[in-house]
C-alpha positions, 0 to 999 in steps of 0.5 A: 520508496527506494528510487525516491531515495537513491535517485531523488532527480528522477522523482517529482511527486511520490504516491503510496498506497498502503506500502511496504518497506517500512516496518513499525516496531509492533510487527510482527506478529503479522496482521491477518492479511500478511499472515494469509499472503505468507501462508499462501506464498509459502504453499507448495501447491496454492489453492484458489480457495485460499487466494479466494479467502485473501481476496476477500480480506483485501476488500471491505465490500466482499462483493467486489471479490468476483469469481473473475477476480479471484481466477485473475489473481490465482492464475497470476499468482501461479506465475509469480517469482518462487525465489522470495523469501516468506515473508519477503525482506526487501529491507526496512526504509525507515531510517531513510524516509527523511532523504525522500524530498518529493512530495508524497501523497500516502492513500490508506483504507481505513479498514486495511488488515494488510498494511494496517493505517496504524503503520502510516504514521511511521512513513507519514512523519518520516517523509518531510513533505508527506500527506495521508488520505484515509478512505473509510469502508475500504481495505487494502485494495484502495485503487480498486475498491474506491477507484473513482476517488483514489484516481481523483485523488492521485490526478489532482496531486500529481498535477498540483491540484486541490490535494496538493499545496504549493512548495512551502504551503501547509497543507491541511490533513484530512 
């Protein structure tokens, strides 16, 4: 979002998957997913068990939270950036959303417990040419949990297909 605001000439289309960067007035208190993430980040010695709890919260279908995925995310987390404050503060982009000129696709899992669907409205109404697609029975990791649908939506949008309206054309919300 920041690049789309500061260098709009570099962004032809923008896809945002339940993004951060916008802090609704009702937060904090944080949703459970962010609470778990921040607690994990603040831990002096993160545990695989805590990562497993976090990963299971990222998906609606917990069978997708395999041991291999949990191990992968745990190992990656150990290489993370310890210099980040907890919670991270990248700034609230809400005042700048209207400056995003690129057509924007927002994709959200309806049952997201990390960046709740209720937070989407700030971005949807803030970016002049934004549309929202919500996938049911899905949490925060839409791109993982519902990969075929996510890839289809993004591909069509980026190529100006069915989910993307022509310039000046109104879009129907789903």
